[in-house]
C-alpha positions, 0 to 999 in steps of 0.5 A: 500500500505504501509503495502504491501511495509513493508511486501516486505521489511521484506521478502527482508531482510530475504532473504538477511540475509539467503544468508549471512549465507549460507554455513557458517562453525560453529565457534565451531570446535567440530561441525566438519564442514568444507568447501572443495573447497567452499562447506560446509560439516557436519558430518555425512559424506558419500561418496555420499557427495563427489561423487556428487562433482566429487570425485572418490573411486574405491572400494565398499566392504561390511561392516557387522553391527558394522564393520569398514574399516581396511585400509584407502581409497583414494579419488581423483578428476580430478579437483585437479590434479597437472601436475608438480608433477604428483599427485592428492590432495587426501582425505583419508577416513575410514568408519564404519557401524553403522546400523543393516544390512550389507552395502556397504562402500559407504553407510556407515558413514565416521568416519575419514577423512584426507586432505592434500595440500602436496605430495612431496611438496606443490601442486599447484592445491590443494583444498581449505579447511576452518575449524571453525573460518576461519582456512585454509591452511597456518594458523600458530600455533599462529592463531590456538591457537587464534581460538581454544585455547592453548594445553598442551605439551602432545597434541603438538607432534613434527614429524620427518620432523620438523612439529608440530602435534596439537591434539584437543579432546572432548566429544561432543553431545554423540560423541568423536570428534578429530581434528588433525592439522599438522603445518609447521613453513614455510608453516603453516597448511598443513594437517588435520584429523577429526574423529567423533565416537559415544560414 
């Protein structure tokens, strides 16, 4: 009886520990994991990952092997519509066909993705976004450096509207990975791009 109780207790502990890690974003930004509206996503990314959660993309042209999209496509979701601004909190994506045959873009890899919580102003119904080490909308420049390390002057680019663009690059697991963070002094982090390209 004691053995049975010990086995049951061990199983319960395993289930509890697994539940704690479910959906946790990697602490290494180079893994390019993120949480969008509470759901964890990891590269490689495909439209289906988002379409299953209500995101819409109105085009589905064909890409030849090795071809990539030359224009950026916008995805929108009825759950993230701001009536006051008459605008959606959009996600912008670019696709590349890494296979040996022609494919529809919705079946190709998303190699570049852009998130934003701003239209003309901060949207009241923007999706939540969480990056490695808990960086999210509103995080400050100092919090980003504490999470990912400081940057050289060449990787801190002032924009025309007064925001600061922080560029993190790396070669990682045979991939070139880039994370670009757009930070405003007043509202903190307000936009993010992630890209991942085979080397």
